[in-house]
C-alpha positions as CSV (number, residue, x, y, z in Angstrom):
1,M,16.3,-4.2,26.0
2,A,14.5,-1.3,27.8
3,G,14.6,0.7,24.6
4,A,13.5,-2.2,22.5
5,A,10.6,-2.9,24.9
6,A,9.3,0.7,24.5
7,A,9.9,0.7,20.8
8,T,7.9,-2.5,20.1
9,T,4.8,-1.2,21.8
10,V,3.7,-0.1,18.2
11,V,4.5,-3.5,16.8
12,S,3.6,-6.4,19.1
13,I,2.3,-6.7,22.6
14,A,4.1,-10.1,23.1
15,A,7.4,-8.6,22.0
16,F,7.2,-5.5,24.3
17,E,6.1,-7.6,27.3
18,I,8.9,-10.1,26.8
19,L,11.6,-7.4,26.3
20,L,10.2,-5.5,29.3
21,G,10.7,-8.5,31.5
22,A,14.1,-9.2,30.1
23,A,15.2,-5.6,30.8
24,L,13.9,-5.8,34.4
25,V,15.7,-9.1,35.0
26,A,19.0,-7.7,33.5
27,A,18.7,-4.6,35.7
28,V,18.1,-6.6,38.9
29,L,21.1,-8.9,38.1
30,T,23.5,-6.0,37.4
31,K,25.0,-4.5,40.6
32,S,25.8,-1.1,39.1
33,T,22.2,-0.8,37.8
34,R,20.7,-1.7,41.1
35,E,22.8,0.9,42.9
36,A,21.9,3.6,40.4
37,W,18.2,2.7,40.2
38,R,15.9,5.8,40.2
39,W,12.2,6.2,40.9
40,P,10.1,8.6,38.9
41,P,8.3,11.4,40.7
42,V,4.9,9.9,39.9
43,T,5.7,6.7,41.8
44,L,3.3,7.6,44.6
45,P,0.1,8.1,42.5
46,V,1.0,4.9,40.6
47,C,1.3,2.9,43.9
48,L,-2.0,4.5,45.0
49,W,-3.6,3.4,41.8
50,F,-2.5,-0.2,42.5
51,G,-3.7,-0.1,46.0
52,L,-7.1,1.4,45.2
53,T,-7.6,-1.2,42.4
54,F,-7.0,-4.0,45.0
55,A,-9.4,-2.3,47.4
56,S,-12.0,-2.0,44.7
57,A,-11.7,-5.7,43.8
58,A,-12.0,-6.6,47.5
59,A,-15.0,-4.3,48.1
60,S,-16.8,-5.7,45.1
61,G,-16.5,-9.3,46.3
62,H,-15.0,-10.4,42.9
63,M,-11.3,-10.5,43.6
64,H,-10.7,-13.5,41.3
65,A,-12.6,-11.8,38.4
66,A,-10.3,-8.8,38.7
67,F,-7.2,-10.8,38.0
68,P,-6.9,-9.5,34.4
69,Q,-6.5,-6.0,35.7
70,F,-4.0,-7.1,38.3
71,K,-1.9,-8.5,35.5
72,K,-2.0,-5.2,33.7
73,F,0.1,-3.7,36.6
74,Y,3.0,-5.4,34.8
75,V,2.7,-2.9,32.0
76,F,3.3,-0.1,34.5
77,L,6.9,-1.4,34.8
78,M,7.5,0.4,31.5
79,L,7.5,3.7,33.4
80,F,10.0,2.5,36.0
81,V,12.3,0.6,33.7
82,V,12.6,3.2,31.0
83,F,13.1,6.0,33.5
84,A,15.7,4.1,35.6
85,L,17.7,2.7,32.6
86,F,17.7,5.6,30.1
87,R,20.3,8.2,30.9
88,T,20.4,10.7,28.1
89,V,18.1,12.5,25.6
90,A,20.2,11.0,22.9
91,Q,18.7,7.6,23.9
92,V,15.2,9.1,23.8
93,R,15.9,10.3,20.3
94,I,16.7,6.8,19.1
95,L,13.5,5.5,20.7
96,V,11.4,8.2,19.0
97,I,13.0,7.4,15.7
98,A,12.1,3.7,16.3
99,W,8.5,4.8,17.1
100,G,8.3,6.8,14.0
101,L,9.6,3.9,11.9
102,G,7.3,1.3,13.6
103,A,4.2,3.4,13.4
104,S,4.9,4.3,9.8
105,L,5.2,0.6,8.8
106,S,2.0,-0.1,10.7
107,A,0.3,2.7,8.8
108,L,1.6,1.4,5.5
109,W,0.3,-2.1,6.3
110,S,-3.1,-0.5,7.2
111,F,-3.3,1.0,3.6
112,V,-3.0,-2.6,2.3
113,Q,-5.9,-3.5,4.7
114,L,-7.9,-0.5,3.5
115,G,-7.5,-1.5,-0.2
116,R,-8.7,-5.0,0.6
117,K,-11.7,-3.7,2.5
118,V,-12.7,-1.4,-0.4
119,Q,-12.5,-4.3,-2.8
120,A,-14.6,-6.5,-0.4
121,A,-17.3,-3.8,-0.2
122,H,-17.5,-3.4,-3.9
123,A,-17.6,-7.1,-4.4
124,A,-20.5,-7.3,-1.9
125,H,-22.3,-4.3,-3.6
126,M,-22.3,-2.5,-0.2
127,D,-21.9,1.1,0.6
128,F,-18.3,1.4,1.7
129,Y,-19.1,3.5,4.8
130,F,-21.5,1.0,6.2
131,A,-19.3,-2.0,5.4
132,Y,-16.2,-0.4,6.8
133,I,-17.4,1.2,10.1
134,D,-17.4,-2.1,12.0
135,S,-14.3,-3.5,10.3
136,R,-11.7,-0.8,10.0
137,I,-7.9,-0.9,9.5
138,T,-5.8,-1.9,12.5
139,G,-2.2,-1.9,11.2
140,F,-0.1,-4.2,13.3
141,M,-2.7,-4.1,16.1
142,G,-5.9,-5.9,16.8
143,H,-8.2,-2.9,16.9
144,W,-8.5,0.4,15.1
145,M,-8.5,2.3,18.4
146,T,-5.2,0.8,19.5
147,F,-3.8,1.5,16.1
148,S,-5.0,5.2,16.2
149,G,-3.7,5.6,19.8
150,H,-0.2,4.7,18.5
151,M,-0.5,7.1,15.6
152,I,-1.3,10.0,17.9
153,L,1.6,9.3,20.3
154,A,4.2,8.6,17.6
155,L,3.0,11.6,15.6
156,M,3.3,14.0,18.6
157,M,6.8,12.8,19.5
158,V,8.1,12.9,15.9
159,G,6.5,16.3,15.4
160,A,8.2,17.7,18.5
161,L,11.5,16.3,17.3
162,Y,11.0,18.1,14.0
163,F,9.9,21.4,15.4
164,F,12.1,21.8,18.5
165,S,15.3,19.7,18.0
166,A,18.5,21.5,17.6
167,D,19.8,18.6,15.5
168,R,18.1,18.9,12.1
169,R,19.5,15.7,10.7
170,G,16.8,13.5,9.3
171,A,14.2,16.2,8.9
172,A,13.0,14.7,5.6
173,W,12.2,11.3,7.1
174,M,10.3,13.1,9.9
175,I,8.1,14.8,7.4
176,V,7.5,11.6,5.4
177,A,6.7,9.6,8.5
178,S,4.3,12.3,9.8
179,V,2.4,12.3,6.5
180,I,2.1,8.5,6.5
181,M,1.0,8.4,10.2
182,T,-1.5,11.2,9.6
183,A,-3.0,9.4,6.6
184,G,-3.3,6.2,8.7
185,L,-5.0,8.1,11.5
186,L,-7.5,9.6,9.0
187,A,-8.2,6.3,7.4
188,A,-9.0,4.7,10.7
189,Y,-12.2,6.7,11.1
190,T,-11.5,7.2,14.8
191,R,-13.1,10.6,15.6
192,S,-12.0,10.6,19.2
193,M,-8.4,10.1,18.2
194,W,-8.8,12.9,15.6
195,L,-9.7,15.1,18.4
196,G,-6.7,14.1,20.5
197,A,-4.4,14.6,17.5
198,M,-5.8,18.0,16.8
199,G,-5.3,19.0,20.5
200,G,-1.8,17.8,20.8
201,G,-0.9,19.1,17.3
202,A,-2.3,22.5,18.1
203,Y,-0.1,22.7,21.2
204,L,3.0,21.9,19.2
205,I,2.2,24.3,16.4
206,W,1.3,27.1,18.9
207,M,4.7,26.6,20.7
208,W,6.6,26.5,17.4
209,R,5.0,29.3,15.4
210,R,1.9,30.8,16.8
211,W,0.7,32.3,13.5
212,M,0.9,28.8,12.0
213,I,-2.1,27.8,14.2
214,L,-4.2,29.1,11.3
215,A,-2.9,26.1,9.3
216,I,-5.1,23.8,11.4
217,P,-8.6,25.0,10.1
218,V,-7.1,25.4,6.6
219,G,-5.8,21.8,6.8
220,I,-9.2,20.6,8.0
221,A,-11.0,22.4,5.2
222,L,-8.6,20.9,2.6
223,V,-9.1,17.4,4.0
224,L,-12.9,17.8,3.8
225,V,-12.8,19.1,0.3
226,A,-10.3,16.5,-1.0
227,N,-12.1,13.8,1.1
228,P,-9.3,11.2,1.2
229,F,-10.6,7.8,2.2
230,A,-14.1,9.4,2.3
231,V,-13.3,11.0,5.7
232,R,-15.8,13.8,5.1
233,E,-18.8,11.6,5.8
234,R,-17.2,10.3,8.9
235,A,-16.3,13.8,10.2
236,L,-19.9,15.0,9.6
237,S,-21.2,12.0,11.5
238,A,-20.1,13.7,14.7
239,F,-23.1,16.1,14.1
240,Q,-25.2,14.0,11.7
241,P,-24.9,10.4,12.7
242,H,-26.1,7.6,10.5
243,G,-28.6,6.3,13.0
244,D,-27.3,3.3,15.0
245,V,-24.3,2.8,12.7
246,D,-22.3,5.5,14.3
247,S,-21.6,5.4,18.1
248,N,-22.9,8.8,19.0
249,E,-25.9,7.7,21.0
250,H,-24.0,4.6,22.3
251,R,-21.4,6.9,23.9
252,V,-24.1,9.0,25.5
253,V,-25.7,6.0,27.0
254,T,-22.5,4.5,28.4
255,R,-21.7,7.8,30.1
256,K,-25.2,7.8,31.7
257,I,-24.7,4.2,32.8
258,G,-21.3,5.1,34.3
259,W,-22.8,8.1,36.2
260,E,-25.4,5.8,37.8
261,M,-22.6,3.4,38.8
262,I,-20.6,6.3,40.3
263,K,-23.6,7.5,42.3
264,A,-24.2,4.0,43.7
265,H,-20.5,3.2,44.4
266,P,-18.5,6.4,44.6
267,W,-15.6,5.1,46.7
268,F,-14.7,1.8,45.2
269,G,-16.8,1.4,42.1
270,V,-18.5,-1.8,41.0
271,G,-15.1,-3.5,40.8
272,P,-12.5,-4.3,38.1
273,E,-14.0,-6.3,35.2
274,Q,-17.5,-5.8,36.5
275,V,-18.8,-3.1,34.2
276,F,-19.8,-5.6,31.5
277,K,-21.3,-8.0,34.0
278,Q,-23.4,-5.3,35.8
279,Y,-24.1,-2.5,33.3
280,K,-27.7,-3.6,32.7
281,N,-28.5,-3.0,36.4
282,Y,-27.5,0.7,36.0
283,V,-29.4,1.7,32.9
284,P,-31.3,4.9,33.9
285,A,-35.0,5.1,33.3
286,S,-34.4,8.0,30.8
287,V,-32.7,5.6,28.4
288,K,-35.0,4.0,25.9
289,L,-34.7,0.2,25.3
290,P,-33.3,-1.6,23.4
291,L,-29.9,0.0,24.1
292,P,-28.0,1.4,21.1
293,T,-25.7,-1.1,19.3
294,G,-22.2,-1.0,20.7
295,Y,-19.7,-2.6,23.0
296,Y,-20.6,-2.4,26.7
297,G,-17.5,-4.1,28.1
298,H,-16.2,-0.7,29.1
299,L,-17.6,2.9,29.2
300,H,-15.6,4.5,26.4
301,N,-14.3,7.3,28.7
302,I,-11.3,7.1,31.0
303,Y,-12.7,9.5,33.5
304,I,-16.2,8.0,33.9
305,H,-15.1,4.4,33.4
306,Y,-12.4,4.3,36.0
307,A,-14.5,6.2,38.5
308,A,-17.4,3.8,37.9
309,E,-15.2,0.7,37.9
310,R,-12.7,1.4,40.7
311,G,-14.1,4.5,42.4
312,V,-13.5,8.2,42.3
313,P,-10.3,8.1,44.4
314,A,-8.8,5.6,42.0
315,M,-9.7,7.8,39.0
316,L,-8.2,10.8,40.7
317,A,-4.9,8.8,41.4
318,L,-4.6,8.1,37.7
319,L,-5.3,11.8,36.9
320,W,-2.7,12.7,39.5
321,M,-0.1,10.7,37.6
322,L,-1.0,12.3,34.3
323,G,-1.5,15.8,35.8
324,Q,1.8,15.8,37.7
325,S,3.6,14.7,34.6
326,L,2.2,17.6,32.6
327,F,3.0,20.1,35.5
328,D,6.6,18.9,35.8
329,F,7.2,19.0,32.0
330,F,5.7,22.6,31.8
331,R,7.8,23.6,34.7
332,G,10.9,22.1,33.1
333,L,10.3,24.0,29.9
334,R,10.4,27.3,31.8
335,G,14.0,26.6,32.8
336,I,15.3,26.3,29.3
337,P,17.7,29.1,28.4
338,G,16.2,31.2,25.6
339,G,12.5,30.4,26.3
340,W,10.0,27.7,25.6
341,R,10.4,27.9,21.9
342,Q,14.1,27.6,21.9
343,R,15.4,24.6,19.9
344,S,16.9,22.2,22.3
345,E,17.6,18.5,22.6
346,K,15.8,18.6,25.9
347,A,13.0,20.9,25.0
348,W,11.7,18.7,22.1
349,V,11.3,15.7,24.5
350,L,9.3,17.8,27.0
351,H,7.1,19.4,24.2
352,G,6.5,15.9,22.7
353,S,5.5,14.4,26.0
354,I,3.1,17.3,26.8
355,A,1.5,17.0,23.3
356,A,1.2,13.3,23.7
357,L,-0.5,13.6,27.1
358,I,-2.8,16.3,25.8
359,G,-3.8,13.9,23.0
360,V,-4.5,11.1,25.5
361,L,-6.5,13.3,27.8
362,L,-8.7,14.7,25.0
363,S,-9.3,11.4,23.2
364,G,-9.9,9.8,26.6
365,W,-13.3,11.5,26.9
366,Y,-14.6,9.4,24.1
367,E,-12.6,6.2,24.4
368,L,-10.9,4.1,27.1
369,N,-7.5,4.5,25.4
370,L,-5.5,3.6,28.5
371,G,-7.3,0.3,28.7
372,D,-5.2,-1.1,25.8
373,S,-1.9,-2.4,27.1
374,E,-0.1,-1.4,23.9
375,V,-1.2,2.2,24.2
376,L,-0.7,2.3,28.0
377,G,2.8,0.9,27.7
378,M,3.7,3.6,25.1
379,V,2.1,6.4,27.2
380,L,4.2,5.3,30.2
381,A,7.3,5.2,28.1
382,V,6.5,8.8,26.9
383,I,6.2,10.0,30.5
384,A,9.4,8.3,31.5
385,C,11.2,10.0,28.5
386,G,9.9,13.4,29.7
387,Y,11.4,12.8,33.1
388,V,14.7,11.6,31.5
389,A,14.8,15.0,29.8
390,L,14.1,16.8,33.1
391,Q,17.0,15.0,34.6
392,D,19.3,16.1,31.8
393,L,17.9,19.6,32.2
394,S,18.7,19.8,35.9
395,G,22.2,18.5,35.4
396,S,21.9,16.3,38.5
397,T,20.5,13.0,39.7
398,N,17.7,15.0,41.2
399,I,14.9,15.1,38.6
400,D,13.2,18.2,40.0
401,A,13.8,20.9,37.5
402,T,13.4,24.4,38.9
403,T,12.3,27.5,37.0
404,D,15.9,28.6,36.7
405,A,17.2,25.2,35.6
406,T,19.4,24.8,38.7
407,P,19.5,21.5,40.7
408,S,16.9,21.3,43.4
409,R,18.1,21.6,47.0
410,G,15.6,18.9,48.0
């Protein structure tokens, strides 16, 4: 049930939340599981995140309004359940295969959606770009950003499995799935997620074959020339936006609003769920009115949003969790016999987890990707999988992998 909960993050939020609860109940009711329960190394920053969120809500005077964010703590159980109940990298492999399959099916469904949107634009005699930008493909999800976040995470994990696994069975399906997911990501027109995918993908390629890093600019050039799904115009919009249609100026304004909130409330922010209700009070004088078209329910940046909403300490607690995970995974790779690029059933999980987190951190500058429960749940499962690999690597119940791959004396 724990594995099914993690796998269904790319399919249905209702399914993964129900299965997550079922896995937790089963673990609590099983004596052997209770006795063997383990806590991930990032438990402290997660608990600090919870506590500072409550403190932010209390300081804002809007405790009841913050309830939706309190409910989201439930999603964090994914980290604890997967880490505690998974035992081997072989189980992680099954989960990654399920992610690849689920994300590929979501991408295939998105192609059907794309075809319908093209037909609708033609029928309405509208330019496809302008008709599509506010109504893009979503796959099995409700928003294109959520869909794209899944594509990045699944693509990084499947890519790591292909590049670094010692078990080469299923290599063909990995290639096919990666092509499908990449196509879905391109067709979603999510520039921030493209950035995250390039960052995570560059890491994987660099660690696999350094000279192959040259394939990235070549691949970008080929995509721009071939222009599938008319992505060239979307890519160029990062430098030459189509006025208010593209979100360039909107993102700039939300960052400025967030900075004003941080300056006014550095310790506890304006409070959970208060950004949308209060953002007009923090529009700096340098911003011309009316504000650019866009969604102001959040600030489209995980660093600025969480600092503005819950305070700088809360934002740092979240970064502590992500940063410690990256540090631990890099440290674990150093202990693998034969080096970082050695094919290993443990190395591929660590490489995939690092690449996925790089993608999250890069794309997070332009989007609140961790604000979606579906993406957050998958990110937490990825982190848990990385720590499962570290446990296998150390060869003991102590998850601290040292540089020489021996069990920690702590």
